[in-house]
PyMOL CGO cylinders between C-alpha atoms (Angstrom):
from pymol import cmd
from pymol.cgo import CYLINDER

trace = [
    CYLINDER, 53.88, -69.24, -38.73, 55.76, -69.95, -41.92, 0.3, 1, 1, 1, 1, 1, 1,
    CYLINDER, 55.76, -69.95, -41.92, 54.10, -67.51, -43.84, 0.3, 1, 1, 1, 1, 1, 1,
    CYLINDER, 54.10, -67.51, -43.84, 54.35, -64.52, -41.37, 0.3, 1, 1, 1, 1, 1, 1,
    CYLINDER, 54.35, -64.52, -41.37, 57.82, -65.14, -41.42, 0.3, 1, 1, 1, 1, 1, 1,
    CYLINDER, 57.82, -65.14, -41.42, 58.53, -64.86, -45.17, 0.3, 1, 1, 1, 1, 1, 1,
    CYLINDER, 58.53, -64.86, -45.17, 56.08, -61.80, -45.54, 0.3, 1, 1, 1, 1, 1, 1,
    CYLINDER, 56.08, -61.80, -45.54, 58.11, -60.06, -42.95, 0.3, 1, 1, 1, 1, 1, 1,
    CYLINDER, 58.11, -60.06, -42.95, 61.17, -61.22, -44.49, 0.3, 1, 1, 1, 1, 1, 1,
    CYLINDER, 61.17, -61.22, -44.49, 60.14, -59.81, -47.72, 0.3, 1, 1, 1, 1, 1, 1,
    CYLINDER, 60.14, -59.81, -47.72, 58.87, -56.08, -46.39, 0.3, 1, 1, 1, 1, 1, 1,
    CYLINDER, 58.87, -56.08, -46.39, 62.29, -56.26, -44.34, 0.3, 1, 1, 1, 1, 1, 1,
    CYLINDER, 62.29, -56.26, -44.34, 64.73, -57.02, -47.07, 0.3, 1, 1, 1, 1, 1, 1,
    CYLINDER, 64.73, -57.02, -47.07, 62.98, -54.09, -49.10, 0.3, 1, 1, 1, 1, 1, 1,
    CYLINDER, 62.98, -54.09, -49.10, 63.80, -51.55, -46.03, 0.3, 1, 1, 1, 1, 1, 1,
    CYLINDER, 63.80, -51.55, -46.03, 67.00, -53.01, -45.49, 0.3, 1, 1, 1, 1, 1, 1,
    CYLINDER, 67.00, -53.01, -45.49, 68.51, -52.82, -48.91, 0.3, 1, 1, 1, 1, 1, 1,
    CYLINDER, 68.51, -52.82, -48.91, 66.93, -48.92, -49.28, 0.3, 1, 1, 1, 1, 1, 1,
    CYLINDER, 66.93, -48.92, -49.28, 70.04, -46.94, -48.49, 0.3, 1, 1, 1, 1, 1, 1,
    CYLINDER, 70.04, -46.94, -48.49, 70.34, -44.97, -45.53, 0.3, 1, 1, 1, 1, 1, 1,
    CYLINDER, 70.34, -44.97, -45.53, 72.46, -44.16, -42.54, 0.3, 1, 1, 1, 1, 1, 1,
    CYLINDER, 72.46, -44.16, -42.54, 73.36, -47.37, -41.52, 0.3, 1, 1, 1, 1, 1, 1,
    CYLINDER, 73.36, -47.37, -41.52, 74.38, -48.70, -44.97, 0.3, 1, 1, 1, 1, 1, 1,
    CYLINDER, 74.38, -48.70, -44.97, 76.49, -45.32, -45.77, 0.3, 1, 1, 1, 1, 1, 1,
    CYLINDER, 76.49, -45.32, -45.77, 78.59, -45.69, -42.72, 0.3, 1, 1, 1, 1, 1, 1,
    CYLINDER, 78.59, -45.69, -42.72, 79.31, -49.29, -43.89, 0.3, 1, 1, 1, 1, 1, 1,
    CYLINDER, 79.31, -49.29, -43.89, 80.39, -47.83, -47.10, 0.3, 1, 1, 1, 1, 1, 1,
    CYLINDER, 80.39, -47.83, -47.10, 82.26, -45.24, -45.96, 0.3, 1, 1, 1, 1, 1, 1,
    CYLINDER, 82.26, -45.24, -45.96, 84.37, -47.67, -43.62, 0.3, 1, 1, 1, 1, 1, 1,
    CYLINDER, 84.37, -47.67, -43.62, 84.90, -50.23, -46.22, 0.3, 1, 1, 1, 1, 1, 1,
    CYLINDER, 84.90, -50.23, -46.22, 86.08, -47.69, -48.94, 0.3, 1, 1, 1, 1, 1, 1,
    CYLINDER, 86.08, -47.69, -48.94, 88.18, -45.42, -46.97, 0.3, 1, 1, 1, 1, 1, 1,
    CYLINDER, 88.18, -45.42, -46.97, 89.87, -47.72, -44.08, 0.3, 1, 1, 1, 1, 1, 1,
    CYLINDER, 89.87, -47.72, -44.08, 89.03, -51.07, -45.71, 0.3, 1, 1, 1, 1, 1, 1,
    CYLINDER, 89.03, -51.07, -45.71, 86.66, -53.98, -45.74, 0.3, 1, 1, 1, 1, 1, 1,
    CYLINDER, 86.66, -53.98, -45.74, 87.29, -55.43, -41.91, 0.3, 1, 1, 1, 1, 1, 1,
    CYLINDER, 87.29, -55.43, -41.91, 86.89, -51.83, -40.91, 0.3, 1, 1, 1, 1, 1, 1,
    CYLINDER, 86.89, -51.83, -40.91, 82.94, -51.75, -42.63, 0.3, 1, 1, 1, 1, 1, 1,
    CYLINDER, 82.94, -51.75, -42.63, 82.46, -55.35, -41.38, 0.3, 1, 1, 1, 1, 1, 1,
    CYLINDER, 82.46, -55.35, -41.38, 83.39, -53.51, -38.23, 0.3, 1, 1, 1, 1, 1, 1,
    CYLINDER, 83.39, -53.51, -38.23, 81.07, -50.98, -38.37, 0.3, 1, 1, 1, 1, 1, 1,
    CYLINDER, 81.07, -50.98, -38.37, 78.37, -53.33, -39.70, 0.3, 1, 1, 1, 1, 1, 1,
    CYLINDER, 78.37, -53.33, -39.70, 78.62, -55.45, -36.20, 0.3, 1, 1, 1, 1, 1, 1,
    CYLINDER, 78.62, -55.45, -36.20, 77.84, -52.80, -34.35, 0.3, 1, 1, 1, 1, 1, 1,
    CYLINDER, 77.84, -52.80, -34.35, 74.97, -51.92, -36.18, 0.3, 1, 1, 1, 1, 1, 1,
    CYLINDER, 74.97, -51.92, -36.18, 73.72, -55.39, -35.97, 0.3, 1, 1, 1, 1, 1, 1,
    CYLINDER, 73.72, -55.39, -35.97, 74.45, -55.14, -31.96, 0.3, 1, 1, 1, 1, 1, 1,
    CYLINDER, 74.45, -55.14, -31.96, 72.30, -51.86, -32.23, 0.3, 1, 1, 1, 1, 1, 1,
    CYLINDER, 72.30, -51.86, -32.23, 69.50, -53.58, -33.92, 0.3, 1, 1, 1, 1, 1, 1,
    CYLINDER, 69.50, -53.58, -33.92, 69.31, -56.64, -31.68, 0.3, 1, 1, 1, 1, 1, 1,
    CYLINDER, 69.31, -56.64, -31.68, 69.10, -54.26, -28.39, 0.3, 1, 1, 1, 1, 1, 1,
    CYLINDER, 69.10, -54.26, -28.39, 66.08, -52.40, -30.30, 0.3, 1, 1, 1, 1, 1, 1,
    CYLINDER, 66.08, -52.40, -30.30, 64.61, -56.18, -31.34, 0.3, 1, 1, 1, 1, 1, 1,
    CYLINDER, 64.61, -56.18, -31.34, 64.99, -57.47, -27.49, 0.3, 1, 1, 1, 1, 1, 1,
    CYLINDER, 64.99, -57.47, -27.49, 63.64, -53.82, -26.22, 0.3, 1, 1, 1, 1, 1, 1,
    CYLINDER, 63.64, -53.82, -26.22, 60.57, -54.66, -28.37, 0.3, 1, 1, 1, 1, 1, 1,
    CYLINDER, 60.57, -54.66, -28.37, 59.96, -57.73, -27.11, 0.3, 1, 1, 1, 1, 1, 1,
    CYLINDER, 59.96, -57.73, -27.11, 59.51, -56.62, -23.98, 0.3, 1, 1, 1, 1, 1, 1,
    CYLINDER, 59.51, -56.62, -23.98, 57.96, -53.28, -24.76, 0.3, 1, 1, 1, 1, 1, 1,
    CYLINDER, 57.96, -53.28, -24.76, 60.61, -50.74, -23.96, 0.3, 1, 1, 1, 1, 1, 1,
    CYLINDER, 60.61, -50.74, -23.96, 60.38, -49.39, -27.41, 0.3, 1, 1, 1, 1, 1, 1,
    CYLINDER, 60.38, -49.39, -27.41, 56.57, -48.20, -26.69, 0.3, 1, 1, 1, 1, 1, 1,
    CYLINDER, 56.57, -48.20, -26.69, 57.98, -45.31, -25.15, 0.3, 1, 1, 1, 1, 1, 1,
    CYLINDER, 57.98, -45.31, -25.15, 59.01, -43.98, -27.80, 0.3, 1, 1, 1, 1, 1, 1,
    CYLINDER, 59.01, -43.98, -27.80, 55.57, -44.12, -29.43, 0.3, 1, 1, 1, 1, 1, 1,
    CYLINDER, 55.57, -44.12, -29.43, 53.85, -42.95, -26.37, 0.3, 1, 1, 1, 1, 1, 1,
    CYLINDER, 53.85, -42.95, -26.37, 56.33, -40.21, -25.28, 0.3, 1, 1, 1, 1, 1, 1,
    CYLINDER, 56.33, -40.21, -25.28, 57.19, -37.58, -27.19, 0.3, 1, 1, 1, 1, 1, 1,
    CYLINDER, 57.19, -37.58, -27.19, 59.89, -36.39, -24.63, 0.3, 1, 1, 1, 1, 1, 1,
    CYLINDER, 59.89, -36.39, -24.63, 61.30, -39.76, -24.82, 0.3, 1, 1, 1, 1, 1, 1,
    CYLINDER, 61.30, -39.76, -24.82, 61.21, -39.55, -28.76, 0.3, 1, 1, 1, 1, 1, 1,
    CYLINDER, 61.21, -39.55, -28.76, 62.43, -36.14, -28.94, 0.3, 1, 1, 1, 1, 1, 1,
    CYLINDER, 62.43, -36.14, -28.94, 65.52, -36.79, -26.33, 0.3, 1, 1, 1, 1, 1, 1,
    CYLINDER, 65.52, -36.79, -26.33, 66.54, -39.59, -28.56, 0.3, 1, 1, 1, 1, 1, 1,
    CYLINDER, 66.54, -39.59, -28.56, 66.35, -37.57, -31.52, 0.3, 1, 1, 1, 1, 1, 1,
    CYLINDER, 66.35, -37.57, -31.52, 68.62, -34.73, -30.51, 0.3, 1, 1, 1, 1, 1, 1,
    CYLINDER, 68.62, -34.73, -30.51, 71.19, -36.93, -28.80, 0.3, 1, 1, 1, 1, 1, 1,
    CYLINDER, 71.19, -36.93, -28.80, 71.43, -38.77, -32.44, 0.3, 1, 1, 1, 1, 1, 1,
    CYLINDER, 71.43, -38.77, -32.44, 71.58, -35.60, -34.43, 0.3, 1, 1, 1, 1, 1, 1,
    CYLINDER, 71.58, -35.60, -34.43, 74.68, -34.42, -31.99, 0.3, 1, 1, 1, 1, 1, 1,
    CYLINDER, 74.68, -34.42, -31.99, 76.09, -37.61, -32.94, 0.3, 1, 1, 1, 1, 1, 1,
    CYLINDER, 76.09, -37.61, -32.94, 75.60, -37.39, -36.52, 0.3, 1, 1, 1, 1, 1, 1,
    CYLINDER, 75.60, -37.39, -36.52, 76.64, -33.78, -36.57, 0.3, 1, 1, 1, 1, 1, 1,
    CYLINDER, 76.64, -33.78, -36.57, 79.90, -35.31, -34.76, 0.3, 1, 1, 1, 1, 1, 1,
    CYLINDER, 79.90, -35.31, -34.76, 80.64, -38.08, -36.85, 0.3, 1, 1, 1, 1, 1, 1,
    CYLINDER, 80.64, -38.08, -36.85, 80.44, -35.66, -39.82, 0.3, 1, 1, 1, 1, 1, 1,
    CYLINDER, 80.44, -35.66, -39.82, 82.86, -33.05, -38.51, 0.3, 1, 1, 1, 1, 1, 1,
    CYLINDER, 82.86, -33.05, -38.51, 84.91, -36.22, -37.62, 0.3, 1, 1, 1, 1, 1, 1,
    CYLINDER, 84.91, -36.22, -37.62, 84.93, -37.49, -41.47, 0.3, 1, 1, 1, 1, 1, 1,
    CYLINDER, 84.93, -37.49, -41.47, 85.78, -33.92, -42.52, 0.3, 1, 1, 1, 1, 1, 1,
    CYLINDER, 85.78, -33.92, -42.52, 88.68, -33.52, -40.32, 0.3, 1, 1, 1, 1, 1, 1,
    CYLINDER, 88.68, -33.52, -40.32, 89.73, -36.85, -41.35, 0.3, 1, 1, 1, 1, 1, 1,
    CYLINDER, 89.73, -36.85, -41.35, 89.60, -36.05, -45.00, 0.3, 1, 1, 1, 1, 1, 1,
    CYLINDER, 89.60, -36.05, -45.00, 91.89, -33.28, -44.37, 0.3, 1, 1, 1, 1, 1, 1,
    CYLINDER, 91.89, -33.28, -44.37, 94.28, -35.02, -42.27, 0.3, 1, 1, 1, 1, 1, 1,
    CYLINDER, 94.28, -35.02, -42.27, 95.02, -38.03, -44.47, 0.3, 1, 1, 1, 1, 1, 1,
    CYLINDER, 95.02, -38.03, -44.47, 96.94, -35.77, -47.08, 0.3, 1, 1, 1, 1, 1, 1,
    CYLINDER, 96.94, -35.77, -47.08, 99.89, -35.54, -44.04, 0.3, 1, 1, 1, 1, 1, 1,
    CYLINDER, 99.89, -35.54, -44.04, 99.72, -39.37, -42.86, 0.3, 1, 1, 1, 1, 1, 1,
    CYLINDER, 99.72, -39.37, -42.86, 99.23, -41.14, -46.00, 0.3, 1, 1, 1, 1, 1, 1,
    CYLINDER, 99.23, -41.14, -46.00, 102.06, -43.74, -46.36, 0.3, 1, 1, 1, 1, 1, 1,
    CYLINDER, 102.06, -43.74, -46.36, 103.02, -43.51, -42.97, 0.3, 1, 1, 1, 1, 1, 1,
    CYLINDER, 103.02, -43.51, -42.97, 103.38, -46.94, -40.63, 0.3, 1, 1, 1, 1, 1, 1,
    CYLINDER, 103.38, -46.94, -40.63, 100.16, -48.21, -38.90, 0.3, 1, 1, 1, 1, 1, 1,
    CYLINDER, 100.16, -48.21, -38.90, 100.62, -50.34, -35.76, 0.3, 1, 1, 1, 1, 1, 1,
    CYLINDER, 100.62, -50.34, -35.76, 98.21, -53.12, -35.13, 0.3, 1, 1, 1, 1, 1, 1,
    CYLINDER, 98.21, -53.12, -35.13, 97.42, -51.33, -32.02, 0.3, 1, 1, 1, 1, 1, 1,
    CYLINDER, 97.42, -51.33, -32.02, 96.27, -48.56, -34.25, 0.3, 1, 1, 1, 1, 1, 1,
    CYLINDER, 96.27, -48.56, -34.25, 94.41, -50.53, -36.68, 0.3, 1, 1, 1, 1, 1, 1,
    CYLINDER, 94.41, -50.53, -36.68, 92.72, -52.60, -33.40, 0.3, 1, 1, 1, 1, 1, 1,
    CYLINDER, 92.72, -52.60, -33.40, 91.76, -49.21, -32.41, 0.3, 1, 1, 1, 1, 1, 1,
    CYLINDER, 91.76, -49.21, -32.41, 90.43, -47.90, -35.09, 0.3, 1, 1, 1, 1, 1, 1,
    CYLINDER, 90.43, -47.90, -35.09, 88.26, -50.79, -35.82, 0.3, 1, 1, 1, 1, 1, 1,
    CYLINDER, 88.26, -50.79, -35.82, 86.63, -50.50, -31.92, 0.3, 1, 1, 1, 1, 1, 1,
    CYLINDER, 86.63, -50.50, -31.92, 85.95, -47.25, -33.16, 0.3, 1, 1, 1, 1, 1, 1,
    CYLINDER, 85.95, -47.25, -33.16, 84.04, -48.13, -36.54, 0.3, 1, 1, 1, 1, 1, 1,
    CYLINDER, 84.04, -48.13, -36.54, 81.96, -50.72, -34.01, 0.3, 1, 1, 1, 1, 1, 1,
    CYLINDER, 81.96, -50.72, -34.01, 81.28, -47.94, -31.77, 0.3, 1, 1, 1, 1, 1, 1,
    CYLINDER, 81.28, -47.94, -31.77, 80.23, -45.75, -34.60, 0.3, 1, 1, 1, 1, 1, 1,
    CYLINDER, 80.23, -45.75, -34.60, 77.88, -48.78, -35.80, 0.3, 1, 1, 1, 1, 1, 1,
    CYLINDER, 77.88, -48.78, -35.80, 76.48, -48.82, -32.39, 0.3, 1, 1, 1, 1, 1, 1,
    CYLINDER, 76.48, -48.82, -32.39, 75.82, -45.53, -31.76, 0.3, 1, 1, 1, 1, 1, 1,
    CYLINDER, 75.82, -45.53, -31.76, 74.53, -44.41, -34.70, 0.3, 1, 1, 1, 1, 1, 1,
    CYLINDER, 74.53, -44.41, -34.70, 71.67, -47.30, -34.83, 0.3, 1, 1, 1, 1, 1, 1,
    CYLINDER, 71.67, -47.30, -34.83, 71.14, -46.93, -31.12, 0.3, 1, 1, 1, 1, 1, 1,
    CYLINDER, 71.14, -46.93, -31.12, 70.86, -43.41, -31.18, 0.3, 1, 1, 1, 1, 1, 1,
    CYLINDER, 70.86, -43.41, -31.18, 68.00, -43.32, -34.28, 0.3, 1, 1, 1, 1, 1, 1,
    CYLINDER, 68.00, -43.32, -34.28, 64.74, -43.35, -32.87, 0.3, 1, 1, 1, 1, 1, 1,
    CYLINDER, 64.74, -43.35, -32.87, 63.49, -44.34, -36.18, 0.3, 1, 1, 1, 1, 1, 1,
    CYLINDER, 63.49, -44.34, -36.18, 65.09, -47.95, -35.67, 0.3, 1, 1, 1, 1, 1, 1,
    CYLINDER, 65.09, -47.95, -35.67, 63.03, -48.39, -32.58, 0.3, 1, 1, 1, 1, 1, 1,
    CYLINDER, 63.03, -48.39, -32.58, 60.14, -46.97, -33.75, 0.3, 1, 1, 1, 1, 1, 1,
    CYLINDER, 60.14, -46.97, -33.75, 60.73, -49.66, -37.11, 0.3, 1, 1, 1, 1, 1, 1,
    CYLINDER, 60.73, -49.66, -37.11, 60.76, -52.56, -34.95, 0.3, 1, 1, 1, 1, 1, 1,
    CYLINDER, 60.76, -52.56, -34.95, 57.83, -51.30, -32.61, 0.3, 1, 1, 1, 1, 1, 1,
    CYLINDER, 57.83, -51.30, -32.61, 55.62, -50.63, -35.50, 0.3, 1, 1, 1, 1, 1, 1,
    CYLINDER, 55.62, -50.63, -35.50, 56.32, -53.22, -38.35, 0.3, 1, 1, 1, 1, 1, 1,
    CYLINDER, 56.32, -53.22, -38.35, 56.96, -56.68, -36.29, 0.3, 1, 1, 1, 1, 1, 1,
    CYLINDER, 56.96, -56.68, -36.29, 53.50, -56.59, -34.36, 0.3, 1, 1, 1, 1, 1, 1,
    CYLINDER, 53.50, -56.59, -34.36, 51.95, -56.15, -38.05, 0.3, 1, 1, 1, 1, 1, 1,
    CYLINDER, 51.95, -56.15, -38.05, 53.07, -59.89, -38.94, 0.3, 1, 1, 1, 1, 1, 1,
    CYLINDER, 53.07, -59.89, -38.94, 52.65, -62.08, -35.59, 0.3, 1, 1, 1, 1, 1, 1,
    CYLINDER, 52.65, -62.08, -35.59, 50.06, -64.19, -36.33, 0.3, 1, 1, 1, 1, 1, 1,
    CYLINDER, 50.06, -64.19, -36.33, 46.89, -63.88, -34.23, 0.3, 1, 1, 1, 1, 1, 1,
    CYLINDER, 46.89, -63.88, -34.23, 47.55, -66.22, -30.84, 0.3, 1, 1, 1, 1, 1, 1,
    CYLINDER, 47.55, -66.22, -30.84, 51.36, -66.58, -31.53, 0.3, 1, 1, 1, 1, 1, 1,
    CYLINDER, 51.36, -66.58, -31.53, 53.50, -65.71, -28.48, 0.3, 1, 1, 1, 1, 1, 1,
    CYLINDER, 53.50, -65.71, -28.48, 54.79, -61.76, -28.67, 0.3, 1, 1, 1, 1, 1, 1,
    CYLINDER, 54.79, -61.76, -28.67, 57.77, -62.49, -27.22, 0.3, 1, 1, 1, 1, 1, 1,
    CYLINDER, 57.77, -62.49, -27.22, 59.27, -65.15, -29.01, 0.3, 1, 1, 1, 1, 1, 1,
    CYLINDER, 59.27, -65.15, -29.01, 57.78, -63.96, -32.20, 0.3, 1, 1, 1, 1, 1, 1,
    CYLINDER, 57.78, -63.96, -32.20, 59.45, -60.91, -31.99, 0.3, 1, 1, 1, 1, 1, 1,
    CYLINDER, 59.45, -60.91, -31.99, 63.04, -62.23, -31.50, 0.3, 1, 1, 1, 1, 1, 1,
    CYLINDER, 63.04, -62.23, -31.50, 62.33, -64.34, -34.55, 0.3, 1, 1, 1, 1, 1, 1,
    CYLINDER, 62.33, -64.34, -34.55, 61.62, -61.58, -36.83, 0.3, 1, 1, 1, 1, 1, 1,
    CYLINDER, 61.62, -61.58, -36.83, 64.47, -59.61, -35.14, 0.3, 1, 1, 1, 1, 1, 1,
    CYLINDER, 64.47, -59.61, -35.14, 66.61, -62.82, -36.08, 0.3, 1, 1, 1, 1, 1, 1,
    CYLINDER, 66.61, -62.82, -36.08, 65.44, -62.84, -39.63, 0.3, 1, 1, 1, 1, 1, 1,
    CYLINDER, 65.44, -62.84, -39.63, 65.93, -59.07, -40.10, 0.3, 1, 1, 1, 1, 1, 1,
    CYLINDER, 65.93, -59.07, -40.10, 69.27, -59.65, -38.31, 0.3, 1, 1, 1, 1, 1, 1,
    CYLINDER, 69.27, -59.65, -38.31, 70.36, -62.47, -41.05, 0.3, 1, 1, 1, 1, 1, 1,
    CYLINDER, 70.36, -62.47, -41.05, 69.05, -60.14, -44.11, 0.3, 1, 1, 1, 1, 1, 1,
    CYLINDER, 69.05, -60.14, -44.11, 71.20, -56.80, -42.54, 0.3, 1, 1, 1, 1, 1, 1,
    CYLINDER, 71.20, -56.80, -42.54, 74.48, -58.98, -42.07, 0.3, 1, 1, 1, 1, 1, 1,
    CYLINDER, 74.48, -58.98, -42.07, 74.07, -60.47, -45.77, 0.3, 1, 1, 1, 1, 1, 1,
    CYLINDER, 74.07, -60.47, -45.77, 73.41, -57.06, -47.24, 0.3, 1, 1, 1, 1, 1, 1,
    CYLINDER, 73.41, -57.06, -47.24, 76.37, -55.27, -45.20, 0.3, 1, 1, 1, 1, 1, 1,
    CYLINDER, 76.37, -55.27, -45.20, 78.92, -58.36, -46.55, 0.3, 1, 1, 1, 1, 1, 1,
    CYLINDER, 78.92, -58.36, -46.55, 77.64, -57.49, -50.09, 0.3, 1, 1, 1, 1, 1, 1,
    CYLINDER, 77.64, -57.49, -50.09, 77.86, -53.60, -49.31, 0.3, 1, 1, 1, 1, 1, 1,
    CYLINDER, 77.86, -53.60, -49.31, 81.06, -53.50, -47.78, 0.3, 1, 1, 1, 1, 1, 1,
    CYLINDER, 81.06, -53.50, -47.78, 82.92, -56.26, -50.48, 0.3, 1, 1, 1, 1, 1, 1,
    CYLINDER, 82.92, -56.26, -50.48, 81.41, -53.91, -53.19, 0.3, 1, 1, 1, 1, 1, 1,
    CYLINDER, 81.41, -53.91, -53.19, 82.76, -50.52, -51.83, 0.3, 1, 1, 1, 1, 1, 1,
    CYLINDER, 82.76, -50.52, -51.83, 86.22, -52.06, -50.83, 0.3, 1, 1, 1, 1, 1, 1,
    CYLINDER, 86.22, -52.06, -50.83, 86.44, -53.77, -54.43, 0.3, 1, 1, 1, 1, 1, 1,
    CYLINDER, 86.44, -53.77, -54.43, 85.83, -50.03, -55.94, 0.3, 1, 1, 1, 1, 1, 1,
    CYLINDER, 85.83, -50.03, -55.94, 88.71, -48.51, -53.42, 0.3, 1, 1, 1, 1, 1, 1,
    CYLINDER, 88.71, -48.51, -53.42, 91.05, -51.11, -54.21, 0.3, 1, 1, 1, 1, 1, 1,
    CYLINDER, 91.05, -51.11, -54.21, 90.12, -50.74, -58.34, 0.3, 1, 1, 1, 1, 1, 1,
    CYLINDER, 90.12, -50.74, -58.34, 90.82, -46.94, -57.92, 0.3, 1, 1, 1, 1, 1, 1,
    CYLINDER, 90.82, -46.94, -57.92, 93.71, -47.32, -55.50, 0.3, 1, 1, 1, 1, 1, 1,
    CYLINDER, 93.71, -47.32, -55.50, 94.07, -43.22, -55.38, 0.3, 1, 1, 1, 1, 1, 1,
    CYLINDER, 94.07, -43.22, -55.38, 94.40, -41.62, -51.79, 0.3, 1, 1, 1, 1, 1, 1,
    CYLINDER, 94.40, -41.62, -51.79, 92.23, -38.89, -53.14, 0.3, 1, 1, 1, 1, 1, 1,
    CYLINDER, 92.23, -38.89, -53.14, 89.51, -41.16, -53.77, 0.3, 1, 1, 1, 1, 1, 1,
    CYLINDER, 89.51, -41.16, -53.77, 89.53, -42.28, -50.11, 0.3, 1, 1, 1, 1, 1, 1,
    CYLINDER, 89.53, -42.28, -50.11, 89.29, -38.79, -48.93, 0.3, 1, 1, 1, 1, 1, 1,
    CYLINDER, 89.29, -38.79, -48.93, 86.82, -37.91, -51.10, 0.3, 1, 1, 1, 1, 1, 1,
    CYLINDER, 86.82, -37.91, -51.10, 84.81, -40.60, -49.46, 0.3, 1, 1, 1, 1, 1, 1,
    CYLINDER, 84.81, -40.60, -49.46, 85.51, -38.93, -46.38, 0.3, 1, 1, 1, 1, 1, 1,
    CYLINDER, 85.51, -38.93, -46.38, 84.48, -35.79, -47.45, 0.3, 1, 1, 1, 1, 1, 1,
    CYLINDER, 84.48, -35.79, -47.45, 81.04, -37.22, -49.03, 0.3, 1, 1, 1, 1, 1, 1,
    CYLINDER, 81.04, -37.22, -49.03, 80.18, -39.35, -46.31, 0.3, 1, 1, 1, 1, 1, 1,
    CYLINDER, 80.18, -39.35, -46.31, 81.03, -36.41, -43.81, 0.3, 1, 1, 1, 1, 1, 1,
    CYLINDER, 81.03, -36.41, -43.81, 78.94, -34.03, -45.55, 0.3, 1, 1, 1, 1, 1, 1,
    CYLINDER, 78.94, -34.03, -45.55, 75.95, -36.81, -45.37, 0.3, 1, 1, 1, 1, 1, 1,
    CYLINDER, 75.95, -36.81, -45.37, 76.14, -37.28, -42.08, 0.3, 1, 1, 1, 1, 1, 1,
    CYLINDER, 76.14, -37.28, -42.08, 75.40, -33.31, -41.32, 0.3, 1, 1, 1, 1, 1, 1,
    CYLINDER, 75.40, -33.31, -41.32, 72.89, -33.79, -43.70, 0.3, 1, 1, 1, 1, 1, 1,
    CYLINDER, 72.89, -33.79, -43.70, 71.22, -36.69, -41.90, 0.3, 1, 1, 1, 1, 1, 1,
    CYLINDER, 71.22, -36.69, -41.90, 71.61, -34.40, -38.56, 0.3, 1, 1, 1, 1, 1, 1,
    CYLINDER, 71.61, -34.40, -38.56, 69.85, -31.62, -39.96, 0.3, 1, 1, 1, 1, 1, 1,
    CYLINDER, 69.85, -31.62, -39.96, 67.25, -34.00, -41.20, 0.3, 1, 1, 1, 1, 1, 1,
    CYLINDER, 67.25, -34.00, -41.20, 66.86, -35.72, -37.69, 0.3, 1, 1, 1, 1, 1, 1,
    CYLINDER, 66.86, -35.72, -37.69, 66.49, -32.49, -36.16, 0.3, 1, 1, 1, 1, 1, 1,
    CYLINDER, 66.49, -32.49, -36.16, 64.03, -31.02, -39.10, 0.3, 1, 1, 1, 1, 1, 1,
    CYLINDER, 64.03, -31.02, -39.10, 61.45, -34.39, -38.19, 0.3, 1, 1, 1, 1, 1, 1,
    CYLINDER, 61.45, -34.39, -38.19, 58.42, -33.62, -36.18, 0.3, 1, 1, 1, 1, 1, 1,
    CYLINDER, 58.42, -33.62, -36.18, 55.82, -36.30, -35.21, 0.3, 1, 1, 1, 1, 1, 1,
    CYLINDER, 55.82, -36.30, -35.21, 52.94, -36.70, -36.32, 0.3, 1, 1, 1, 1, 1, 1,
]
cmd.load_cgo(trace, "trace")
């Protein structure tokens, strides 16, 4: 079992550090709003991954690989959500020009962190690739004779720990860069870049076809 866990951990680590939507979300929130917001977004992503892992353990994500309709429904919903995030980021980048330096209450900060968390949950749960990742990758590493349910949850926990470490490092680096530059224009530019990237991810999701 130890060998299987180590093998899965190595493959999952390579996949986790590959730039993608979840990492972009954490980087954007950390650079544009602060590290605590990036970590809130990361927490949302981890909750989504936990849900996918649990669904894989009980076999629910098999629907995504067996049903084109279920996959497409989730794909279109995810694309629409990404498009909304992209437009929101672009609008926010323009709105920052008139709100830089204005006072922000603790209630506003808490609400923004909650929004970052929800974005993390939403982008992950509405991404069918996340479900397919767990459903297609984890079974390959389950040793013969090992309990599928418990082993799936174990591998999910390994993946979550790796993601948490990765997001911690990424959020710290993005926030440090933002603090070093300390220019409002940089944070606005980050919002603009991420907005365009979210729209690009949305188009990419819509253009996908299952083989």
